[in-house]
All heavy atoms as an XYZ file, in Angstrom:
866
protein
N      94.533     35.061    -63.176
C      95.313     34.556    -62.077
C      95.028     33.086    -61.921
O      93.901     32.640    -62.016
C      94.962     35.328    -60.823
C      95.697     34.857    -59.600
S      95.502     35.925    -58.143
C      93.754     35.874    -57.858
N      96.032     32.298    -61.634
C      95.825     30.874    -61.402
C      95.877     30.589    -59.911
O      96.359     31.387    -59.141
C      96.919     30.053    -62.130
O      98.161     30.316    -61.519
N      95.395     29.453    -59.537
C      95.419     29.045    -58.131
C      95.818     27.594    -58.083
O      95.114     26.742    -58.599
C      94.042     29.251    -57.521
C      94.005     28.972    -56.030
O      95.045     28.548    -55.486
O      92.969     29.173    -55.434
N      96.956     27.310    -57.489
C      97.459     25.922    -57.487
C      97.013     25.156    -56.269
O      97.433     24.035    -56.057
C      98.998     25.931    -57.569
O      99.540     26.532    -56.404
N      96.124     25.704    -55.446
C      95.695     24.986    -54.246
C      94.901     23.737    -54.560
O      94.742     22.882    -53.711
C      94.859     25.919    -53.320
O      93.722     26.381    -54.053
C      95.688     27.084    -52.830
N      94.400     23.606    -55.777
C      93.630     22.419    -56.171
C      94.538     21.221    -56.449
O      94.042     20.141    -56.716
C      92.768     22.721    -57.396
O      93.620     22.972    -58.491
N      95.857     21.429    -56.403
C      96.782     20.349    -56.687
C      97.009     20.135    -58.169
O      97.643     19.158    -58.558
N      96.488     21.007    -58.993
C      96.637     20.911    -60.451
C      97.625     21.943    -60.959
O      97.679     23.047    -60.423
C      95.279     21.158    -61.121
C      94.182     20.203    -60.713
C      94.455     18.799    -61.224
O      94.858     18.616    -62.351
N      94.206     17.825    -60.369
N      98.380     21.593    -61.960
C      99.194     22.606    -62.616
C      98.268     23.486    -63.432
O      97.176     23.055    -63.840
C     100.321     21.987    -63.525
C     101.291     21.194    -62.671
C      99.728     21.146    -64.629
N      98.665     24.714    -63.652
C      97.800     25.635    -64.381
C      98.648     26.597    -65.199
O      99.842     26.719    -65.001
C      96.886     26.400    -63.429
O      97.632     27.129    -62.496
N      97.981     27.285    -66.087
C      98.627     28.236    -66.984
C      97.782     29.497    -67.026
O      96.563     29.434    -67.010
C      98.708     27.640    -68.377
C      99.172     28.558    -69.470
C      99.103     27.850    -70.825
N      99.317     28.763    -71.908
C      98.404     29.503    -72.485
N      97.160     29.441    -72.106
N      98.726     30.317    -73.479
N      98.454     30.650    -67.067
C      97.754     31.919    -67.268
C      98.201     32.428    -68.614
O      99.354     32.768    -68.828
C      98.137     32.944    -66.166
C      97.473     34.268    -66.426
C      97.751     32.395    -64.800
N      97.269     32.456    -69.555
C      97.577     32.941    -70.905
C      97.725     34.446    -70.912
O      97.198     35.146    -70.037
N      98.438     34.952    -71.887
C      98.711     36.395    -71.979
C      97.436     37.231    -71.975
O      97.405     38.302    -71.403
C      99.539     36.688    -73.233
N      96.371     36.739    -72.573
C      95.126     37.514    -72.614
C      94.403     37.509    -71.283
O      93.515     38.337    -71.067
C      94.192     37.002    -73.723
O      93.882     35.627    -73.456
C      94.826     37.152    -75.097
N      94.752     36.607    -70.386
C      94.087     36.532    -69.083
C      94.789     37.362    -68.005
O      94.265     37.493    -66.899
C      94.013     35.074    -68.636
N      95.952     37.926    -68.321
C      96.684     38.739    -67.338
C      95.910     40.024    -67.095
O      95.535     40.723    -68.006
C      98.110     39.019    -67.864
C      98.821     40.015    -66.953
C      98.899     37.730    -67.990
N      95.690     40.322    -65.799
C      94.969     41.536    -65.476
C      95.902     42.572    -64.866
O      96.905     42.222    -64.251
C      93.779     41.256    -64.585
C      94.105     40.612    -63.296
C      92.844     40.231    -62.521
N      93.252     39.722    -61.237
C      93.606     40.464    -60.196
N      93.572     41.767    -60.293
N      93.993     39.903    -59.070
N      95.555     43.822    -65.053
C      96.368     44.929    -64.545
C      95.954     45.291    -63.137
O      94.765     45.238    -62.792
C      96.244     46.132    -65.458
N      96.934     45.684    -62.333
C      96.675     46.168    -60.983
C      96.561     47.683    -60.959
O      96.787     48.353    -61.956
N      96.229     48.224    -59.811
C      95.980     49.665    -59.659
C      97.224     50.508    -59.852
O      97.115     51.706    -60.078
C      95.415     49.946    -58.268
C      94.040     49.367    -58.034
C      93.566     49.659    -56.614
O      93.562     50.830    -56.233
O      93.221     48.697    -55.919
N      98.410     49.933    -59.706
C      99.655     50.691    -59.810
C     100.379     50.457    -61.145
O     101.528     50.839    -61.283
C     100.561     50.352    -58.630
C      99.950     50.728    -57.301
S     100.958     50.229    -55.877
C     100.825     48.430    -55.975
N      99.716     49.773    -62.082
C     100.327     49.524    -63.380
C     100.959     48.153    -63.516
O     101.368     47.765    -64.609
N     101.021     47.399    -62.446
C     101.590     46.059    -62.522
C     100.624     45.101    -63.236
O      99.435     45.364    -63.280
C     101.918     45.535    -61.113
C     100.719     45.125    -60.276
C     100.018     46.260    -59.551
O      99.871     47.323    -60.083
N      99.562     45.981    -58.347
N     101.182     44.057    -63.793
C     100.357     43.020    -64.411
C     100.502     41.761    -63.556
O     101.613     41.289    -63.327
C     100.837     42.751    -65.845
C     100.636     43.957    -66.721
C     101.086     43.658    -68.126
N     101.155     44.913    -68.865
C     101.963     45.095    -69.889
N     102.745     44.128    -70.322
N     101.974     46.246    -70.514
N      99.381     41.264    -63.089
C      99.394     40.078    -62.245
C      99.541     38.839    -63.129
O      98.693     38.585    -63.982
C      98.113     39.989    -61.407
C      98.010     41.097    -60.416
N      98.811     41.153    -59.278
C      97.242     42.192    -60.385
C      98.517     42.238    -58.598
N      97.557     42.901    -59.240
N     100.610     38.095    -62.908
C     100.879     36.873    -63.655
C     100.368     35.695    -62.861
O      99.378     35.806    -62.152
C     102.377     36.794    -63.958
C     102.976     38.029    -64.669
C     104.491     37.917    -64.804
C     102.317     38.254    -66.020
N     101.024     34.559    -62.939
C     100.585     33.353    -62.248
C     100.681     33.551    -60.730
O     101.586     34.224    -60.238
C     101.427     32.163    -62.676
N      99.726     32.939    -60.015
C      99.714     32.985    -58.549
C      99.260     31.662    -58.004
O      98.313     31.059    -58.511
C      98.800     34.082    -58.067
N      99.933     31.219    -56.988
C      99.538     30.037    -56.238
C      99.050     30.455    -54.876
O      98.781     31.612    -54.607
N      98.986     29.511    -53.979
C      98.511     29.813    -52.620
C      99.598     30.455    -51.774
O      99.306     31.105    -50.780
C      97.975     28.548    -51.945
O      98.997     27.578    -51.866
N     100.890     30.314    -52.142
C     101.994     30.820    -51.323
C     102.867     31.873    -52.002
O     103.642     32.539    -51.328
C     102.871     29.673    -50.886
C     102.166     28.718    -49.991
C     103.084     27.639    -49.492
N     102.331     26.670    -48.757
C     102.495     25.364    -48.855
N     103.428     24.895    -49.642
N     101.762     24.565    -48.161
N     102.789     31.982    -53.305
C     103.642     32.924    -54.029
C     102.895     33.394    -55.295
O     102.059     32.676    -55.810
C     105.005     32.280    -54.396
C     104.853     31.172    -55.403
C     106.001     33.315    -54.851
N     103.212     34.628    -55.703
C     102.619     35.180    -56.920
C     103.671     35.943    -57.694
O     104.656     36.443    -57.114
C     101.455     36.087    -56.590
N     103.485     36.081    -59.012
C     104.378     36.867    -59.847
C     103.610     38.022    -60.436
O     102.423     37.941    -60.695
C     104.923     36.024    -61.011
C     105.970     35.039    -60.639
S     106.826     34.341    -62.076
C     105.553     34.080    -63.262
N     104.363     39.113    -60.640
C     103.794     40.264    -61.341
C     104.863     40.878    -62.214
O     106.055     40.712    -61.971
C     103.209     41.283    -60.363
C     104.214     41.829    -59.383
C     103.496     42.646    -58.358
N     104.429     43.130    -57.349
C     104.082     43.769    -56.273
N     102.827     44.030    -56.042
N     104.990     44.195    -55.411
N     104.414     41.583    -63.252
C     105.308     42.209    -64.221
C     105.091     43.708    -64.176
O     103.950     44.177    -64.179
C     104.981     41.674    -65.619
C     105.695     42.321    -66.780
C     107.185     41.991    -66.758
C     105.065     41.871    -68.101
N     106.188     44.414    -64.125
C     106.192     45.874    -64.296
C     106.804     46.107    -65.652
O     107.998     45.879    -65.854
C     107.025     46.549    -63.208
C     106.498     46.259    -61.821
C     106.872     45.241    -61.008
C     105.482     46.997    -61.121
N     106.156     45.293    -59.826
C     105.310     46.378    -59.874
C     104.742     48.125    -61.424
C     104.398     46.837    -58.921
C     103.850     48.590    -60.476
C     103.670     47.939    -59.252
N     106.011     46.485    -66.649
C     106.489     46.590    -68.038
C     106.573     48.032    -68.486
O     105.607     48.792    -68.381
C     105.559     45.817    -68.959
N     107.753     48.400    -68.978
C     107.977     49.720    -69.586
C     107.550     50.864    -68.649
O     106.928     51.818    -69.089
C     107.289     49.826    -70.944
N     107.908     50.747    -67.368
C     107.643     51.834    -66.405
C     108.512     53.014    -66.799
O     109.728     52.882    -66.967
C     108.002     51.363    -64.989
C     107.085     50.314    -64.449
C     105.761     50.894    -63.983
O     105.756     51.837    -63.149
O     104.733     50.397    -64.462
N     107.900     54.174    -66.927
C     108.614     55.377    -67.393
C     109.378     56.037    -66.235
O     108.935     55.983    -65.088
C     107.627     56.353    -67.991
C     107.043     55.893    -69.316
C     108.094     55.693    -70.409
O     109.064     56.474    -70.457
O     107.920     54.789    -71.231
N     110.512     56.673    -66.570
C     111.265     57.410    -65.540
C     110.410     58.516    -64.894
O     109.494     59.029    -65.519
C     112.426     58.046    -66.327
C     112.542     57.217    -67.551
C     111.160     56.751    -67.868
N     110.727     58.802    -63.658
C     109.994     59.843    -62.962
C     110.433     59.924    -61.533
O     111.360     59.219    -61.094
N     109.794     60.796    -60.787
C     110.093     60.942    -59.375
C     109.777     59.625    -58.663
O     108.999     58.822    -59.145
C     109.275     62.090    -58.773
C     109.680     63.422    -59.345
C     108.903     64.562    -58.696
O     108.365     64.382    -57.586
O     108.838     65.613    -59.351
N     110.349     59.476    -57.479
C     110.141     58.255    -56.708
C     108.670     57.987    -56.417
O     107.869     58.909    -56.294
N     108.343     56.726    -56.364
C     106.978     56.325    -56.003
C     106.814     56.542    -54.495
O     107.790     56.589    -53.762
C     106.770     54.866    -56.367
C     106.927     54.641    -57.870
C     106.586     53.233    -58.266
C     106.783     53.053    -59.747
N     105.602     53.253    -60.532
N     105.587     56.696    -54.002
C     105.391     56.886    -52.560
C     105.972     55.705    -51.765
O     105.920     54.548    -52.229
C     103.866     56.910    -52.400
C     103.340     57.272    -53.759
C     104.332     56.714    -54.732
N     106.540     55.985    -50.613
C     107.100     54.911    -49.783
C     105.972     53.965    -49.368
O     104.844     54.415    -49.070
C     107.792     55.473    -48.548
C     108.440     54.359    -47.742
C     109.351     54.859    -46.651
O     110.119     55.811    -46.909
O     109.319     54.281    -45.553
N     106.293     52.680    -49.347
C     105.314     51.670    -48.963
C     105.968     50.683    -47.999
O     107.172     50.400    -48.108
C     104.804     50.922    -50.187
N     105.205     50.181    -47.077
C     105.602     49.079    -46.205
C     104.584     47.994    -46.404
O     103.382     48.208    -46.206
C     105.635     49.529    -44.730
O     106.531     50.637    -44.614
C     106.089     48.408    -43.832
N     105.004     46.831    -46.844
C     104.094     45.737    -47.185
C     104.229     44.575    -46.228
O     105.289     44.369    -45.627
C     104.373     45.254    -48.614
C     104.297     46.335    -49.672
C     102.930     46.927    -49.764
N     102.814     47.783    -50.937
C     101.722     48.393    -51.300
N     100.616     48.253    -50.571
N     101.682     49.150    -52.367
N     103.185     43.772    -46.115
C     103.223     42.604    -45.238
C     103.636     41.353    -45.996
O     103.433     40.243    -45.525
C     101.898     42.416    -44.511
C     100.752     42.042    -45.433
O     100.917     42.126    -46.663
O      99.682     41.659    -44.922
N     104.197     41.522    -47.181
C     104.711     40.395    -47.953
C     106.158     40.663    -48.352
O     106.605     41.794    -48.423
C     103.861     40.129    -49.205
C     103.615     41.330    -50.089
C     104.571     41.782    -50.993
C     102.392     42.013    -50.035
C     104.318     42.885    -51.803
C     102.132     43.103    -50.836
C     103.118     43.528    -51.730
O     102.876     44.615    -52.533
N     106.891     39.582    -48.570
C     108.272     39.677    -49.059
C     108.248     39.781    -50.577
O     107.416     39.151    -51.232
C     109.029     38.420    -48.634
C     110.492     38.383    -49.079
C     111.198     37.162    -48.540
O     110.765     36.047    -48.849
O     112.172     37.364    -47.810
N     109.162     40.587    -51.119
C     109.244     40.745    -52.568
C     110.665     40.428    -53.035
O     111.636     40.877    -52.434
C     108.942     42.208    -52.977
O     107.634     42.546    -52.510
C     109.008     42.395    -54.463
N     110.747     39.617    -54.077
C     112.026     39.423    -54.757
C     111.782     39.827    -56.218
O     110.684     39.649    -56.747
C     112.548     37.971    -54.676
C     112.836     37.582    -53.245
C     111.599     36.993    -55.317
N     112.780     40.432    -56.848
C     112.588     40.897    -58.196
C     113.813     40.691    -59.071
O     114.923     40.451    -58.577
N     113.589     40.816    -60.380
C     114.653     40.654    -61.373
C     114.438     41.687    -62.469
O     113.340     41.786    -63.029
C     114.599     39.237    -61.978
C     115.620     39.033    -63.068
C     116.941     38.738    -62.752
C     115.262     39.129    -64.399
C     117.881     38.561    -63.761
C     116.198     38.942    -65.407
C     117.500     38.661    -65.097
O     118.441     38.480    -66.073
N     115.498     42.475    -62.771
C     115.422     43.515    -63.785
C     115.669     42.898    -65.165
O     116.698     42.260    -65.386
C     116.458     44.627    -63.544
C     116.354     45.703    -64.619
C     116.321     45.221    -62.148
N     114.734     43.148    -66.073
C     114.887     42.681    -67.444
C     115.541     43.779    -68.270
O     116.541     43.540    -68.948
C     113.512     42.288    -68.040
C     112.928     41.127    -67.217
C     113.635     41.932    -69.508
C     111.502     40.804    -67.514
N     115.004     44.995    -68.218
C     115.587     46.132    -68.916
C     115.420     47.383    -68.082
O     114.543     47.472    -67.224
C     114.903     46.387    -70.287
O     113.518     46.677    -70.077
C     115.052     45.197    -71.236
N     116.268     48.374    -68.348
C     116.149     49.664    -67.695
C     116.917     49.753    -66.399
O     117.684     48.865    -66.033
N     116.692     50.858    -65.693
C     117.378     51.139    -64.439
C     116.425     51.762    -63.437
O     115.543     52.522    -63.812
C     118.559     52.064    -64.666
C     119.575     51.476    -65.608
C     120.938     52.149    -65.528
N     121.884     51.421    -66.371
C     122.455     50.269    -66.078
N     122.227     49.697    -64.924
N     123.283     49.670    -66.913
N     116.655     51.442    -62.155
C     115.871     52.005    -61.070
C     116.733     52.118    -59.827
O     117.781     51.452    -59.716
C     114.638     51.142    -60.789
N     116.277     52.944    -58.891
C     116.872     53.022    -57.566
C     115.844     52.523    -56.565
O     114.714     52.993    -56.547
C     117.258     54.456    -57.213
C     118.418     54.966    -57.972
C     118.871     56.355    -57.480
N     119.894     56.807    -58.393
C     119.681     57.648    -59.410
N     118.469     58.138    -59.633
N     120.655     57.984    -60.209
N     116.279     51.627    -55.713
C     115.463     51.109    -54.627
C     116.011     51.712    -53.353
O     117.195     51.545    -53.031
C     115.542     49.580    -54.597
C     115.010     48.859    -53.361
C     113.539     49.156    -53.114
C     115.247     47.375    -53.482
N     115.154     52.456    -52.630
C     115.582     53.069    -51.367
C     114.811     52.443    -50.228
O     113.572     52.315    -50.297
C     115.321     54.568    -51.418
C     116.199     55.287    -52.395
C     116.078     56.817    -52.239
N     116.999     57.480    -53.152
C     116.653     57.965    -54.338
N     115.425     57.864    -54.752
N     117.564     58.549    -55.103
N     115.542     52.070    -49.189
C     114.959     51.525    -47.962
C     115.801     52.017    -46.794
O     116.980     51.688    -46.707
C     114.941     49.993    -48.002
N     115.204     52.860    -45.978
C     115.969     53.432    -44.872
C     117.136     54.234    -45.411
O     116.964     55.071    -46.293
N     118.333     53.943    -44.921
C     119.525     54.680    -45.362
C     120.255     53.980    -46.508
O     121.353     54.355    -46.869
C     120.465     54.946    -44.199
C     121.012     53.676    -43.570
O     120.521     52.578    -43.917
O     121.909     53.774    -42.701
N     119.653     52.945    -47.089
C     120.277     52.214    -48.196
C     119.645     52.584    -49.530
O     118.434     52.740    -49.616
C     120.118     50.709    -47.999
C     120.841     50.232    -46.747
C     121.239     48.806    -46.782
N     122.067     48.502    -47.926
C     122.231     47.285    -48.388
N     121.628     46.285    -47.824
N     123.007     47.077    -49.414
N     120.480     52.712    -50.537
C     120.012     52.921    -51.904
C     120.690     51.877    -52.780
O     121.920     51.763    -52.789
C     120.366     54.323    -52.432
O     119.706     55.295    -51.597
C     119.904     54.510    -53.862
N     119.888     51.100    -53.501
C     120.410     50.090    -54.399
C     120.186     50.542    -55.837
O     119.048     50.888    -56.199
C     119.708     48.741    -54.183
C     119.738     48.159    -52.776
C     118.950     46.858    -52.748
C     121.155     47.954    -52.298
N     121.235     50.566    -56.640
C     121.125     50.866    -58.068
C     120.829     49.548    -58.771
O     121.595     48.583    -58.641
C     122.422     51.473    -58.588
C     122.817     52.765    -57.911
C     121.960     53.953    -58.300
O     121.328     53.934    -59.385
O     121.909     54.931    -57.507
N     119.747     49.476    -59.509
C     119.332     48.248    -60.179
C     119.373     48.415    -61.681
O     118.894     49.413    -62.218
C     117.897     47.871    -59.760
C     117.653     47.673    -58.272
C     116.158     47.514    -57.988
C     118.434     46.464    -57.769
N     119.962     47.429    -62.368
C     120.048     47.433    -63.821
C     119.815     46.048    -64.358
O     119.623     45.084    -63.586
N     119.824     45.883    -65.670
C     119.539     44.585    -66.296
C     120.378     43.447    -65.680
O     121.588     43.604    -65.496
C     119.924     44.804    -67.761
C     119.730     46.275    -67.966
C     120.163     46.912    -66.678
N     119.687     42.375    -65.337
C     120.336     41.210    -64.740
C     120.460     41.253    -63.229
O     120.753     40.242    -62.614
N     120.180     42.410    -62.603
C     120.216     42.497    -61.145
C     118.926     41.927    -60.568
O     117.857     41.979    -61.189
C     120.345     43.966    -60.683
C     121.679     44.574    -61.000
O     122.667     43.820    -61.196
O     121.775     45.822    -61.027
N     119.035     41.440    -59.340
C     117.853     41.024    -58.619
C     117.905     41.640    -57.218
O     118.946     42.135    -56.800
C     117.758     39.487    -58.543
O     118.932     38.920    -58.008
N     116.768     41.656    -56.527
C     116.702     42.299    -55.213
C     115.712     41.592    -54.322
O     114.873     40.799    -54.784
C     116.346     43.778    -55.353
C     114.915     44.029    -55.765
C     113.826     44.215    -54.930
C     114.395     44.115    -57.084
N     112.702     44.418    -55.665
C     113.010     44.372    -56.995
C     114.945     44.025    -58.369
C     112.197     44.515    -58.105
C     114.138     44.154    -59.459
C     112.777     44.397    -59.333
N     115.804     41.894    -53.026
C     114.872     41.383    -52.018
C     114.454     42.555    -51.141
O     115.292     43.336    -50.692
C     115.553     40.321    -51.128
C     114.609     39.866    -50.008
C     116.024     39.126    -51.931
N     113.148     42.668    -50.898
C     112.614     43.585    -49.894
C     111.859     42.726    -48.879
O     110.818     42.156    -49.233
C     111.694     44.654    -50.501
C     111.094     45.536    -49.397
C     112.396     45.500    -51.539
N     112.390     42.587    -47.662
C     111.684     41.798    -46.679
C     110.332     42.402    -46.298
O     110.137     43.615    -46.399
C     112.627     41.824    -45.461
C     113.979     42.181    -46.025
C     113.684     43.085    -47.179
N     109.427     41.576    -45.843
C     108.127     42.049    -45.346
C     108.360     43.043    -44.226
O     109.294     42.886    -43.422
C     107.295     40.873    -44.860
N     107.562     44.111    -44.200
C     107.654     45.076    -43.127
C     108.710     46.162    -43.297
O     108.840     47.027    -42.422
N     109.441     46.167    -44.398
C     110.476     47.175    -44.627
C     109.936     48.289    -45.523
O     109.519     48.020    -46.658
C     111.744     46.545    -45.254
C     112.730     47.626    -45.668
C     112.373     45.568    -44.298
N     109.928     49.514    -45.041
C     109.497     50.649    -45.844
C     110.482     50.903    -46.975
O     111.696     50.856    -46.757
N     109.954     51.135    -48.173
C     110.836     51.308    -49.332
C     110.137     52.110    -50.426
O     108.911     52.279    -50.414
C     111.256     49.947    -49.890
C     110.107     49.115    -50.370
N     109.247     48.478    -49.505
C     109.652     48.873    -51.606
C     108.323     47.869    -50.218
N     108.526     48.095    -51.490
N     110.932     52.576    -51.382
C     110.413     53.296    -52.530
C     111.318     53.015    -53.739
O     112.492     52.631    -53.553
C     110.332     54.818    -52.271
O     109.747     55.448    -53.425
C     111.692     55.424    -52.015
N     110.777     53.137    -54.920
C     111.520     52.945    -56.168
C     111.496     54.254    -56.946
O     110.466     54.931    -56.999
C     110.869     51.893    -57.060
C     110.823     50.505    -56.465
C     109.719     50.071    -55.746
C     111.885     49.627    -56.662
C     109.666     48.791    -55.221
C     111.824     48.343    -56.137
C     110.712     47.941    -55.416
O     110.669     46.666    -54.912
N     112.616     54.576    -57.561
C     112.683     55.678    -58.516
C     113.120     55.087    -59.856
O     114.181     54.458    -59.941
C     113.679     56.729    -58.072
C     113.852     57.845    -59.079
C     114.995     58.787    -58.724
O     115.591     58.650    -57.645
O     115.281     59.678    -59.556
N     112.298     55.215    -60.878
C     112.640     54.709    -62.194
C     113.546     55.720    -62.870
O     113.189     56.888    -63.043
C     111.359     54.468    -63.056
C     110.352     53.588    -62.281
C     111.736     53.858    -64.400
C     110.864     52.242    -61.829
N     114.748     55.262    -63.261
C     115.748     56.136    -63.850
C     115.738     56.041    -65.380
O     115.963     57.032    -66.072
C     117.150     55.777    -63.298
C     118.246     56.588    -63.932
C     117.164     55.928    -61.775
N     115.492     54.827    -65.876
C     115.469     54.561    -67.322
C     114.332     53.561    -67.533
O     114.142     52.648    -66.716
C     116.815     53.929    -67.705
C     116.970     53.543    -69.138
C     118.332     52.857    -69.335
O     119.372     53.529    -69.150
O     118.349     51.639    -69.629
N     113.549     53.710    -68.588
C     112.379     52.853    -68.818
C     112.680     51.439    -68.346
O     113.651     50.813    -68.767
C     111.971     52.892    -70.300
O     111.720     54.259    -70.676
C     110.698     52.092    -70.532
N     111.829     50.934    -67.471
C     112.133     49.786    -66.601
C     111.121     48.667    -66.771
O     109.904     48.904    -66.721
C     112.094     50.314    -65.162
C     112.541     49.374    -64.093
C     113.883     49.066    -63.944
C     111.633     48.849    -63.196
C     114.319     48.240    -62.921
C     112.045     48.022    -62.166
C     113.392     47.723    -62.031
N     111.631     47.459    -66.964
C     110.793     46.269    -66.986
C     111.401     45.249    -66.024
O     112.591     44.969    -66.098
C     110.687     45.686    -68.402
O     110.052     46.635    -69.260
C     109.875     44.384    -68.422
N     110.571     44.718    -65.121
C     111.042     43.774    -64.122
C     109.920     42.803    -63.774
O     108.748     43.112    -63.916
C     111.495     44.510    -62.872
N     110.332     41.645    -63.304
C     109.404     40.639    -62.783
C     109.656     40.538    -61.291
O     110.792     40.541    -60.837
C     109.638     39.267    -63.448
C     108.812     38.186    -62.784
C     109.329     39.325    -64.921
N     108.561     40.494    -60.525
C     108.649     40.332    -59.072
C     107.845     39.108    -58.662
O     106.839     38.793    -59.289
C     108.061     41.533    -58.335
C     108.877     42.774    -58.412
C     108.270     43.886    -57.579
O     107.031     43.993    -57.430
O     109.064     44.689    -57.057
N     108.291     38.486    -57.584
C     107.521     37.436    -56.931
C     107.268     37.915    -55.508
O     108.145     38.511    -54.872
C     108.279     36.120    -56.935
N     106.060     37.668    -55.007
C     105.697     38.085    -53.663
C     105.192     36.868    -52.875
O     104.509     35.998    -53.424
C     104.610     39.165    -53.670
O     103.438     38.668    -54.310
C     105.104     40.418    -54.396
N     105.535     36.845    -51.614
C     105.089     35.759    -50.738
C     104.732     36.335    -49.380
O     105.562     36.973    -48.764
C     106.170     34.702    -50.614
O     105.742     33.659    -49.754
N     103.465     36.118    -48.969
C     102.357     35.520    -49.683
C     101.936     36.414    -50.864
O     102.425     37.528    -50.990
C     101.260     35.413    -48.629
C     101.596     36.441    -47.615
C     103.078     36.597    -47.631
N     101.050     35.917    -51.722
C     100.652     36.666    -52.892
C     100.176     38.076    -52.579
O      99.331     38.272    -51.722
C      99.507     35.820    -53.491
C      99.841     34.421    -53.078
C     100.407     34.582    -51.675
N     100.785     39.049    -53.249
C     100.500     40.463    -52.979
C      99.059     40.839    -53.277
O      98.484     41.669    -52.593
C     101.448     41.350    -53.797
N      98.456     40.271    -54.304
C      97.140     40.729    -54.739
C      95.989     40.205    -53.877
O      94.864     40.603    -54.079
C      96.900     40.417    -56.216
C      96.810     38.950    -56.556
C      98.146     38.357    -56.966
O      99.186     38.700    -56.419
N      98.131     37.445    -57.879
N      96.258     39.372    -52.920
C      95.170     38.848    -52.065
C      94.841     39.808    -50.933
O      95.730     40.429    -50.361
C      95.570     37.496    -51.492
C      95.600     36.392    -52.520
C      95.913     35.047    -51.919
O      96.003     34.935    -50.696
O      96.057     34.105    -52.715
N      93.597     39.927    -50.612
C      93.162     40.678    -49.441
C      93.541     42.157    -49.435
O      93.720     42.734    -48.391
N      93.686     42.765    -50.627
C      93.986     44.192    -50.697
C      95.410     44.559    -50.311
O      95.735     45.723    -50.145
N      96.299     43.581    -50.192
C      97.687     43.859    -49.815
C      98.415     44.725    -50.811
O      99.371     45.368    -50.476
C      98.472     42.545    -49.705
C      98.165     41.698    -48.548
C      99.160     40.537    -48.537
N      98.835     39.622    -47.500
C      98.314     38.412    -47.698
N      98.064     37.997    -48.903
N      98.040     37.663    -46.688
N      97.994     44.695    -52.054
C      98.725     45.351    -53.151
C      98.142     46.700    -53.515
O      98.416     47.203    -54.577
C      98.692     44.407    -54.377
C      99.866     44.617    -55.296
O     100.883     45.200    -54.845
O      99.771     44.202    -56.452
N      97.385     47.290    -52.635
C      96.790     48.611    -52.932
C      97.872     49.684    -52.927
O      98.891     49.553    -52.240
C      95.730     48.929    -51.895
N      97.659     50.760    -53.688
C      98.619     51.865    -53.666
C      98.778     52.398    -52.256
O      97.815     52.402    -51.479
C      97.983     52.917    -54.574
C      97.004     52.165    -55.413
C      96.540     51.015    -54.568
N      99.993     52.854    -51.889
C     100.174     53.399    -50.530
C      99.298     54.612    -50.333
O      99.055     55.380    -51.232
C     101.659     53.817    -50.506
C     102.267     53.292    -51.750
C     101.199     52.885    -52.681
N      98.792     54.754    -49.113
C      97.910     55.900    -48.824
C      98.684     57.078    -48.289
O      99.800     57.049    -47.981
C      96.841     55.505    -47.843
O      97.377     54.815    -46.744
């Protein structure tokens, strides 16, 4: 993980990317935003609903998923992007092997914010 608070540009090499508890790969992170990769997530039942204190925006690279929040269901496929505001309960169901990049603000991996839902 990188930290841009020092005022320096930085790079996170592929070998330095670490995995999170839910299968995500933490990419570059600054003091206000972070990126993570969900690579080749396999189809299956919906993930447990989560409500996070960070905003998430994402972009689908390959595959398909359903994003459910309240009474809304969004069908996501290659080239689609989405937003989940902070504080909104939501869940994902992977329909077809899925790869996506997400950005979170503030960074999801700080202070235990990115732990699996209990």
